[in-house]
C-alpha positions as CSV (number, residue, x, y, z in Angstrom):
1,M,-86.0,-36.4,-35.6
2,A,-89.5,-35.4,-34.4
3,K,-92.5,-36.2,-36.8
4,Y,-95.4,-33.9,-37.0
5,M,-99.0,-34.0,-38.2
6,K,-100.7,-31.4,-39.9
7,I,-103.6,-30.6,-37.7
8,A,-105.2,-27.1,-38.7
9,S,-104.9,-23.8,-40.3
10,K,-104.3,-20.9,-37.9
11,T,-107.3,-18.9,-39.2
12,E,-109.3,-22.2,-37.7
13,I,-108.6,-21.0,-34.3
14,G,-109.1,-17.3,-33.1
15,P,-107.6,-15.8,-30.1
16,G,-109.4,-17.2,-27.0
17,E,-110.7,-20.2,-28.8
18,V,-110.2,-24.1,-28.1
19,K,-110.9,-26.6,-30.8
20,G,-110.8,-30.5,-30.7
21,F,-108.9,-32.9,-33.1
22,S,-108.5,-36.4,-33.6
23,M,-105.0,-38.3,-33.4
24,Q,-104.7,-41.7,-33.9
25,S,-104.0,-42.3,-29.9
26,S,-106.4,-39.7,-28.6
27,P,-108.4,-36.6,-28.9
28,V,-106.2,-33.5,-28.4
29,L,-107.1,-29.7,-28.2
30,I,-105.3,-26.6,-29.7
31,A,-106.2,-23.4,-27.9
32,N,-104.8,-19.9,-29.0
33,L,-104.0,-17.5,-26.3
34,N,-103.4,-14.3,-28.1
35,G,-101.6,-16.0,-31.0
36,R,-99.8,-18.4,-28.8
37,Y,-100.7,-22.0,-29.5
38,Y,-101.0,-25.0,-27.0
39,A,-102.0,-28.5,-27.4
40,M,-102.8,-31.1,-24.7
41,D,-105.1,-34.0,-24.7
42,S,-108.7,-33.2,-24.9
43,A,-110.4,-35.7,-22.7
44,C,-110.3,-34.9,-18.9
45,P,-108.8,-37.5,-16.8
46,H,-111.8,-37.2,-14.2
47,A,-114.6,-38.3,-16.2
48,H,-113.5,-38.0,-19.8
49,A,-115.4,-34.6,-20.5
50,P,-114.3,-32.6,-23.8
51,L,-111.9,-30.2,-22.3
52,E,-112.3,-28.4,-25.8
53,D,-115.8,-27.2,-24.4
54,G,-114.2,-25.6,-21.2
55,I,-113.5,-22.1,-20.3
56,I,-110.3,-20.4,-20.6
57,N,-108.8,-18.0,-17.9
58,G,-105.6,-16.7,-18.5
59,K,-103.6,-19.7,-19.4
60,T,-105.7,-22.4,-17.6
61,L,-108.6,-24.3,-18.9
62,K,-111.5,-25.5,-16.5
63,C,-113.5,-28.5,-17.5
64,P,-117.2,-28.0,-18.5
65,W,-118.3,-30.9,-16.5
66,H,-116.9,-30.7,-12.9
67,G,-114.7,-27.8,-13.0
68,S,-111.1,-29.3,-12.7
69,V,-108.6,-26.6,-13.9
70,F,-105.2,-27.5,-16.2
71,D,-102.4,-25.4,-17.1
72,L,-102.3,-25.1,-21.0
73,E,-98.6,-24.8,-21.1
74,S,-97.6,-27.8,-18.9
75,G,-100.8,-30.0,-18.7
76,R,-100.8,-29.8,-14.6
77,C,-103.9,-30.3,-12.9
78,I,-104.1,-27.4,-10.8
79,S,-107.6,-28.0,-9.2
80,G,-109.9,-31.2,-8.9
81,P,-111.8,-33.4,-8.9
82,A,-109.3,-34.4,-11.5
83,V,-106.0,-35.5,-9.7
84,M,-104.1,-36.4,-13.1
85,D,-101.8,-34.1,-15.2
86,Q,-102.8,-33.9,-19.2
87,R,-100.4,-34.6,-21.7
88,V,-99.3,-31.7,-23.8
89,Y,-97.7,-31.7,-27.2
90,N,-94.9,-29.5,-29.0
91,L,-96.6,-27.9,-32.1
92,K,-94.8,-25.8,-34.7
93,I,-96.4,-23.6,-37.6
94,E,-95.3,-23.2,-41.0
95,N,-97.0,-21.3,-43.5
96,G,-99.8,-20.7,-41.3
97,I,-100.5,-24.4,-40.7
98,I,-100.4,-25.9,-37.3
99,Q,-98.6,-29.2,-36.8
100,I,-98.6,-31.2,-33.8
101,E,-95.6,-33.3,-32.9
102,I,-96.7,-37.2,-33.0
103,P,-95.7,-39.2,-30.0
104,D,-93.3,-42.1,-30.3
105,A,-95.8,-44.9,-30.3
106,E,-97.6,-43.4,-33.0
107,K,-94.7,-42.7,-35.6
């Protein structure tokens, strides 16, 4: 059975916002796209920029430093200079609390 960690209240991340959070293995971001929440690693694989400072455009997030673009649903790198995809995480919401699935190595 998957294990989840409480990470934020829904009210902390407004529509169109992205916020960074800490997990044991790596920093993650949560993005709110019109009430749908997405989670992925927040350090850009190109130069470790904080992607939570990036710009949302549709369902993509643009790196604030060098402009790499990532799909928020899949973590796929759409354009570089980054060439690696981002890890995405499953989320669930219970009683207004966003919970992120803990990767197997952290359980």
